[in-house]
N, C-alpha and C positions, 0 to 999 in steps of 0.2 A: 520626335520631341523627347521621348523617354530615353533614347540612345544618347541624344546630345547632352541631356541633363546628367546622365550617368558618367559622362567623361569628366565632369568638374572635380569630383572628389578624387578620381583617378589621376587627373593632372596634378592636383596638390600633393598627392602621395609620391608620384613619380619625380616631381620637382625636388622634393626633399632629398630623395636618394641620389638623384643626379648631381645636385649641388654638393652633398657630402662627399661623393666619390669622384666628382669631376673637377669642379672648380678648386676645392681645397687640395685635392690630389695634385693639381697642377703646380702648387707652390713647393711640393716635396718630391715630386716625380723626377725620375731621371730624364724623362722625355716629356716636358710640360706642354709642348705643341700638340702631341698626340692626345694628351688628356683634355686639353681645351677643345680640340677638334671633336672628340667623342662627346663632350658635354654640350656643345652647340648643336651638334647633329641630333643629340637626344631632345633638345628643346624644339627644334624644328619639326622632328617627327612627331612630337606630341601635338603640335599645331595642325598636322594633317588631318586626323579624325575630327578634330573640332571644326576645322574649315569645311571639310566635305559635308559633315552633318548639317552645318548651318546653311551652306549653299543648297543642300537638298531640301531643307525646310523652306527656303526661300522660293525655290522653283515650285515645289508642291503648293505653297500658299498662293503664289501668283497665278498658277494655273487654275486652282480651285475657285479663287475669287473671280477670275475672268469668265469662267464657265457658269458660276452662280449668277453673276450679273447679266451675262448674255441670256440666260434662261428667264431671269426676272423681267428683262426688257420684252422678250417675246411673250411671256405670259400676260403682262400688263396690256399689250396691244390685243392679244387674243381675247381677253376678258372684255375690253372696251368694244371690240368689233362684234361681239356676241350680244351687245345690248341692242334693244329696238332702236329704230330711227328717231324716236321721241326722247331718247335718253338725255340729250343735252338741251332739250326744250323744258322738260319737267323735273329731271332728277339730278342733274349735275351742271356744273359750269366748266367750259373748256379750260379756263385758266387754272382751276383747281386740279383737274386731272393732269394738265401739262406740268404744273408745279411738282406733282408727285413724281412724274417721270424725269423732270430735269433736275430737281433739287433733292427731293427726298431719297431718291435711289442713290445719289452720290453720298449722302449722309449715312445711308444704310451700308454702303460699301466701306465707308470709313470706319463704321462700327465693327464690321466684319474684320477689317484689318487690325482693329484694336483687340478683338478677341484672340486673333492669332499671336500678335506680338506682345501685347500688354497683359494678357490674362493667361492663355495657354502656354505661351513661350515668351516669358519676361525677357526684357533686353538684358544681354549679358555684358555688363560694363564693369570693368575693375575700378570702381569708384573708390572703394575702401583702400585698396592697395596704392592707387594713384595719389590719393590725398595724404596717405601716410608717408609716401615717398617725398612729397613736397615738404612735409614737416621735418623729415630726417635730413634732407640735404637741399638747400635752396637752389644751388647750381643745377642739380639734377632736375628739380622742379621747373626751373627756367627753361632748361633745355626741352623738357617735355612739352612745355607750353608752345614753344616754337614748332616743335614736331607736330603738335595738333593743328597749328595754323597752316602748315604745309599740307597736312592731310585733308583739311577742309576745303582748301583752295585748289586741290589737284585731284587726280583720280578720275572716276567715271562720272562726276557730277554734270559735266557738260553733255554727255550723251544722255543721261537721265533727263536733263531739262529739255532737250530736243524731243524725246519720246513724250514728255508731258505736254509739250506744246502741240504735238501732232495728235495726241489723244484729245486735247481740248477742242481742236477744230473738228475732229471726226465726231465727238460726242455732240457738239453744237449742230452739226449737219443732221445727225440722227434725231436729235430733239426737234429740229425744224420739220423733218419728215413726219415725225409722230404728230406734231401739232397740225401739220397740213391734212393728215388723214382725219384728225378729229374735226377740223373745220369742214371737211367734206363728208362727214359721217353719214348724213342722210343719203347722199349720192352713192356712197359705198354700199349701204344696206339695200336700197331699192334696185341696184344693179347687180346685187349678189357678188360683189367684187372682193369679198373677204378672202378667199383662197389666194387670189392673185396679189392682193396687197400684202398679205401675211407672208407669202413666199419671197416677194421682193424685199420686204423689210428684214426677213431672216438673213438674207444674203448680206445686207448692210450690217446687221448685228454681228454676224460672224466675223466680218472685217474689222469692226470696232473691238471685238473680243481679242483678236490677235494684237491689235495696237495696245489695248489695255494690258495684255500680258507682258508685252515688251516694256511698257512704262513701269509697271509694278516690279518687274524683275530687275530692271536697272535701278529703281529706287531702293530695292532690297540690297543689290550689290554695293550701292553707295554706303549703306548702313554697315554692311559686312566689311567693306574696305576700311572704313574709318575705325570701327570698333575692333576689328581683327588686328589692324596695324597698331593701334594704340595699346591693345592688350599685349601684343608681343613686345612692343617697346617697353612698357612698364614692367613686364615680367623679367625681360633681360637686364634692364637697368637695376631693378630691385635685387635681382639675383647677384649682380656684381656689387651692389651696395652692402649686401648682406656680409660679404667677406670683410668689410671694414667695420660693420656695426658690432658683430659678435666678437668683440675683443675680450669682453668680461667672461666669455664662455658660459653665460647664462642660457643661451639658446644657440643651437647649431644654426648654420646658414640655411640649411634645408628646412629646418622647422620654421624659421622666421618667414621664409618666402612662402611656405605652404600655408601658414596661417593667414598671411596677407591675401594670398590668391583666393583662398576658401572664403574669407570674409567678404570680399567683393562679390562672390557668387550668391551668397545668401542675403546681403543687404540690398541689392539692386531690386528684386521683385517687389519688396515692400514699398519702395519709392515709386516704382512704376504703377502699382495697383491704384494709387490715388488718381494718376492720370487717366487710367482706363475707366474708373468710375465716372470722372467728369465727361469723357467722351460718350459713355453709355447713356448717361442721364440727358446730355444735350441732344442725342440722336434718337432717343426712344420715341419721341413724337412722330419723327419721319417713319420709323419702323411701323408704328400704329397705322399711319395713313396708307402706306404701301399694303399692309395686311388687310385693311378695310376695302381697298379697291380689288385686291385679288380674291376677296371673299364673295364678291358679287356673283350672282347666279349667271350661268352661261345660257340660260333660256330666255330668249328675248320675247317680250309680250308687246304686241302691237298696240292693242287698245284694251284696257282692262275695265270691264263692268260686269255686273252680274247677269245681264240679260242679253248679251251680244252672241251672235253665232260665230263671229270670227275673232274670238279672244283666245288667250293662252296658246298661241302658236309658237312653235320652235323653229329657229332658222335651220336651214339645211345647207349642205355644200353645193357647189354649182352642179356637179355631176348628179347628186341626189335630186336636185330641183328639176333637172331636165327629165329624169327618168320617172319622177313621181307625179308630174302634172303634164297634161296634154295641151296643145294650143287651143285657143278659143274656137269652138265650132259654131255656136248659135248666137249667143248674146252675153253681154255683161249687164248685170241687173242689180240695182240698188232698191232696197225696200225699207221704208220707214226709218230713215236715218235721223238720229238726234244727236246734236253735239252741244256740249255745255262747256264754256270757258269761264273761269272765275265766277261760277254760280250764275252765269248769264247764258240763256239759250241762244246759240248763234245759228243752229240749224234745227228746224222743227218739222218732222214728219215729211221728209223728202223722198220720193220714190220716182224712179225712171228706169228705162231700159235702153241700152245701146246695142242694137243688132249688129251682127258681123257685117263689115263693109260699109259702115256709115260714119259720118262726121257729125259729132254733137258739140255744140258751143254752150257753155254755161256763163251767162252774163248777169249783171245786176249792179246796182249802185254800191258805193263803198259800205263795207260792213254788212253786206247782205248774205254773207256765208258761202260764197262760191268757192273760195279757196279751201275752206274747211271741208266742203263736200269732196273736192278733188284729193285732199289729203287722206280721206277715208279710202278712196279708190287706190291710192298709193300705199295704203296700210302704214301710214305715218300719222294718223289722226290724233287729236287730243286724247287725253287720258279718260275724260268723261264723255263717252260716245256710246251709242247703242244703235242697233239696226241689223240688217242682213244685207250682205253683198254676195251675189251668186256668179260663179264662173260656169256658164252653161247651167247645169243642174246641180253643181257642187258648191259648197261654201268656199269663198275665196280664202286662201292660205298663202303663207310665205313661199310655198313650193311653186306657186304660179308666177313668181317674180321673174323666173327665167324667161317668160314670154311677155313681159311688160317692159316697155321703154318709157322713160320719163325725161322731159325737158323742162328745167326750171327757168324762171325769169332771170335769176341771177346765178348762172351756173358756176360750179367750182371745178377746178382741174387740179390734178396732182403733179408732182415733180416728174419730169420725163418729157419725151417727145410727143409730137401731135399723134403719131401712129400708135404709141404706147397708150395714150389716153383714149384713143378710139377703141383700142382692143380691150380696155377695161369693160366696155360694154359687151364684149364676147371674146374671151381669151384665146379661143381657137380660130379667130377670124384671120383669113389670109390677107395678103397685101391687096389682092383684087377686091376682097370684101370692103376693106378700108377705102380703097379708091372709089368704089361704087357708092358707098355711103356718103363720102365727101361730095360726090357729084350730085346725088339727090338732094343734099342739103345745101348745094350751091356754095361750097367752101373753096373749090379748086381755084376760083378766080383770084383769090388773095393768097391761098396757100402756095400755088405755083410761083408766085412772085418772090417767095422766100428762098434764100440760097439753098437750103437743104430740103425744101418742100415738106413733105410729111415727117421727115426726120428732124425737123427743127425743134429745139427745145422750147417748151411752152413758156418758160420763165424768161426767155431772151427777147420776147416780142411784147410791146404794149398794144394789147388788143382793144379794139372798140367793143361796146356792148353788143352791137349786132353781129360782129364776127364770133364772139364767144357763144352767142345763142345758136348760130348756125353750126359751130363745132359741137355744141351740145346735142343739137338734132342729129348730126352725123353719128355721134357716139350711140344715140338711141337706135338709129337705123341699122347699125352694124349687126346687132342681134336679131334683126328681122322679127320684130315683135308682133304678137297677135293684137296687143292693145298698146296704143301710144297715148300717153297722158302728157299734156302740155299746160304749164302754168305761166300765162302771159308770155309765151315763148317768142312772140314777134314784137314785143313792146319797144325794142331798140332798133328795129329795122326800118329802113327807108321804104317808100311806097313800092319801088321796083323790086327790091329784095323780098318784101312782104308778099307781093303778088306771086313771085316765083316759089316761095316757100308754101303758100297756100295751095298752089297748083300741085306741088309734091304731095301735100296732105291729101288732096282729092284724089290723086292718082293712087296713093296707097290704099285709100278706102275702097275705090271702085274696081281697081285691078288686082290688088293683093289681098282683099278682104279684111284689111286692118280696121279695128275699132279705133277711131280717133276721137278723144275727148279733150276739148280745149277750153280752158278758162281764158277769156279774152275781153278786151274792151276796143278791139279794132274792127272796123266795119267791113273790111275786105274778107275776113274769115267768116263772119256771120252770114254773108251773102250766099256763100256756097254750102252752108251747113245743111244737113238733112233734117236736123231739129235743133232748135234753140230753146234752152231751158232758162227762163227768167226767174231770178230769185229776188225777193225783197223782205228785208227783216227776217232772213232765215227760212222763209217759206217760198215754195214754188207757186208763182202766181200766173205764169203763162208758159205754154209749150207750143211750138210750131215752127214752120219754115219762115224765112225772112219775109217773103211777100205776104204770107197769111197774118203774121204779126203786125205788119205795117198797115194792113186793111183793118185790122181790129182797133187801131188807134188807142192802144193801151199803154202799159208801162214801157214796153220795148219801143213803141212809136215815140213816146216822149224822150226817151233816152237818145234815140237816133236823131231826133231833131235838135236836141241840146248839142249833140256832137257836131251836127251840121252848122249850127249857129256859132259854135266855138271855132270850127275850122275857118269860117269866114272872117272871124274877128282877130285871129292870130296872124302875125306876119313872120316871115323867115322860115316857114315850114312848107313842105311840098303839099300839094293838094291831096287831102285824104289822110295825110300822115299825122293825124291828131287822135287823142284818146276818144273812144266812143263813150266811155264812162270811167269814173275814177277807179284807179288800182285799189283793191281792198286793203284798207289799213294805212294807205299812204296818199300823198297828194297826187293829182292827176299826172299821168306819165306823158311826157312830151318826147321829142326827137332826142335820142341819146346816141345816135350813130357815131359821133365823132369823140364821144367821151372815152378816155383811156381807162382800161381795166388792167390790173396787174395780176398775174397768176400767182397764187400763194404757194 
């Protein structure tokens, strides 16, 4: 920039001498053609360092802005992925963070451009010389006007517009990917998918960075093309006009042109400064929001209270998780769990143990706290919770997530193929591992009907709720977990599919030693459970096997009979395919197998 700025007075000085010794000499020289040739060559040569330095600044600015924006994109996702799974439950809204990524970053980018071109390197426009030219000679001014029209309507504008369109589409796709990751934030955290998601996202960011570089470079070339051509035109015409103006010999032609050229160089920055201040003020709020998000701590806290043993845990990479924690050997134990939501106690003094190789069902009426208990096991519990959860003899930490599989009632999947989504459960899983997991989850019956099988893009299919639940189970099974947590994971399955999935869960517990903990309202799952934990009003009121609880004729007995009566009263459902009890927080769940779900 300093080199470019230093050329301005040099150009004015050289123009004065070239005009005095070239154009005027052409009228008295014995060889006027040679004199004119030397004068025009001198003018063109003067434009070379100006053009090269300006193009160099444009390339430097475009590259620096592209790299800075790419780094900002990656840092934003890195910060969000480092937050605990409860971040969008208690601390932020997805729309707010998405707006920072989609809109505020663009405004910050515009601010950066303003800093380069409107503050550090003011636009070099020969406004003074051009205006004076119009006053001096109307015909010359009219000619300059049409030259400007030609310049605006020609040149690299078309290519710059095409690059701008490409950038808009790529930026929209990247924004959709970012929002998709935010929507699936809990899934990403509990499966320790941060490294895989970040790596895939960085590839897309680098692609967008290249597109943005081309867009900004061509936009810069448009500006250089118009300003450079107009400056050359004005300089040449003004130089020719000077031979007619300086008739009274008050100024030499060289002095006249140098004054006009230098005036244009010093008046333009003052005009541009006002525009930069407007851009800076308009975009300062966006810069503040971006800074606030980047300032978030990278330490994720799962549950924060003063008396919990599993608080203040930091996330680890996938490799660190596997090396830092061992698979479950004896039991997963919860001791004296308390959960409070909006100053209301939803779980009160709940304690239980899930020995290795057992299937545990947590049931209860709506609002009994069963989902809150499961979220504590997932380490995504509410912010006001206390108690102890033990992995064998050690406190449960985020490092144990490498050995935990989770199946949500309403699973979320990311952009990509079925195989890629299954591998998010275990990035190093082979094709055989994905095939085996899909087989155990009873997915192959409908996956094999797709033209590309496991390589089918998730967003290209309208999935039923039952299909998504089975794919979610397959994703959990790919990592061969020591503990498998299910939140109403069979609610959308028909009776046949449910029985098949329950058989898989039983096989995992009995033959693989997996601890299976399922929040359920389905009768088929509870019949094969090693223990059933019955919650009511946040307290554990009954524990036992299905037959034992039915003999006691207590809360579970009443719930089972209510389910039986409901199943006889409903039409259009398969036998047994009705809710055992209400889904927590929602209306009773009924058959959803044919309902279409779209992958975000």
